[in-house]
C-alpha positions in Angstrom: 52.4 147.5 139.3 49.5 147.4 141.6 45.9 148.5 141.2 46.2 150.2 144.5 49.0 152.5 143.5 49.6 155.2 140.9 52.4 154.6 138.4 53.9 156.5 135.5 54.1 154.7 132.2 57.6 155.1 130.6 57.8 154.6 126.9 60.9 154.6 124.7 61.6 153.8 121.1 64.9 152.5 119.8 66.4 150.6 116.9 67.7 147.1 117.4 70.3 145.4 115.3 71.6 141.9 115.0 73.6 141.0 118.0 71.7 143.3 120.4 70.6 141.9 123.7 67.4 143.1 125.4 66.7 142.4 129.1 63.3 143.0 130.6 63.8 143.0 134.4 61.8 143.5 137.6 62.9 146.1 140.1 64.3 143.3 142.3 66.6 142.3 139.5 67.8 145.7 138.3 68.3 147.1 141.8 71.0 144.4 142.3 72.5 144.1 138.9 73.1 147.5 137.4 73.5 148.5 133.8 77.3 148.8 133.9 78.0 145.3 135.3 75.5 143.8 133.0 77.1 145.5 130.0 80.5 144.1 131.1 79.0 140.6 131.5 77.6 140.9 128.0 80.8 142.1 126.4 82.8 139.3 128.1 80.4 136.6 126.9 79.8 136.7 123.2 77.8 133.4 123.2 74.2 134.0 124.5 74.1 130.8 126.6 77.4 131.8 128.3 76.1 135.4 128.8 72.9 134.1 130.4 74.8 131.7 132.7 77.0 134.6 133.8 74.0 136.7 134.6 72.5 134.0 136.7 75.8 133.5 138.5 76.0 137.3 139.2 72.5 137.3 140.6 73.3 134.3 142.9 76.2 136.4 144.3 74.0 139.2 145.6 71.5 139.3 148.5 68.0 139.7 147.1 65.5 141.8 149.0 62.7 141.3 146.5 61.7 138.9 143.7 64.1 139.1 140.8 62.8 138.3 137.3 64.3 138.7 133.9 63.6 137.9 130.3 66.5 138.1 128.0 66.6 137.9 124.2 69.3 138.3 121.6 68.4 139.7 118.2 69.6 137.5 115.3 
């Protein structure tokens, strides 16, 4: 977001349960790693540390055109 540009605020409510993973990503991240591949990485890596390592590896395999930021959490 920039003070020089208009933006539309998107809001969504949802329930989370134990075992759910939430990723907050920048556009540079989610433009390169889409929801489907991320879901596959998540289902293939039950351990959170393994999941996060696999996400980092997948991001290293793509050509970034912008900054890529991500915060990931797993609900216990």
